[in-house]
N, C-alpha and C positions, 0 to 999 in steps of 0.2 A: 090385807090379810086374806081376803077371799081369793086373790090370785094365787097365793101360796097354797091355800087349801085345795083349790082346783088343780094346781100343778101336782100336788102329792096324790090326790085321788086319781088323776090321769096316769101317773107313774105306776101306782099300784095296779090299776086295771090293765095297763099295758104289760106289766110284768106277768100278771096272771094269764093274760091271753097268750103271751109268748111262751109260757111254760106249757099251756094246754095244747098249743099247736107246734111245739118243738119237733123237729124231724129226728130226734134221737130217743133212745129208750129212757124210761123213767129213772132207772138206776143211774145212768150217765148224767141226767139232768140234776138229780139230787147231789151227786158227787161234785158236779160243777158249781152248784149253789153253795155247797159246803165249803169248797175252796174259796169262792168269792166272799163268803161270810167271814172266813178266817182272815183273809187279806184285809177286809174292812175293819175287823176288830184290831188287827195289828196296827193299822193306820190310825185308828182312834186312840189306841194306847200311846203311840208315838206323839200324837198331837197333845194328849193329856200331859205327858212328861214335859214336852216343850213349854206348854202353858205354865206348868208349875215352876219350871226353871226361869221363865221370863217374868213371872208375877212380881218378884222382889225388885226387879229392875224397872218395871213399868209403873208400879204403884206410886213411887214418889213423883214421877212425871205427871201422872193423872191427877194427883193431889194438887200439884203446882198449877196445872192447867185449870182446875176448878176454881182456884183461889185468885188467879191472875187473869183478868180478861185480856184477850188479844186485841191490840189496837191495829186496825187496818183501814186504809182508804181503798175502797173499791169503786172504780169508775169505768165507764165504757167509752172508748175512743170511737165515735160513730163513723169516722172517716174510713176505717178499715174493719169495723165490727169486731175488734179484739178487746177482750177484757183484761185490764191490767190491775194487779194487786200489789200494793206497796205496804210492806210491814214496817212499823215503827221500830227503830233499834232500842 
């Protein structure tokens, strides 16, 4: 969690520094940020719509996965350092 917090803080500080030292006028920078913000909001709305469409399809699978444990044999073949997973039918 601290890695994520540090990453976010670094991104915010970097964005602020970039805006302060931008080689263009403030009006152009604000317009650019506005366009970027609009594009991000459009993307978020698209993701939200997709999640709402997929939820009825995924919910039964998630319920089934919670109730039925997956039986697997996991072993390592040390001769070639490859991990093999065999699922039970």
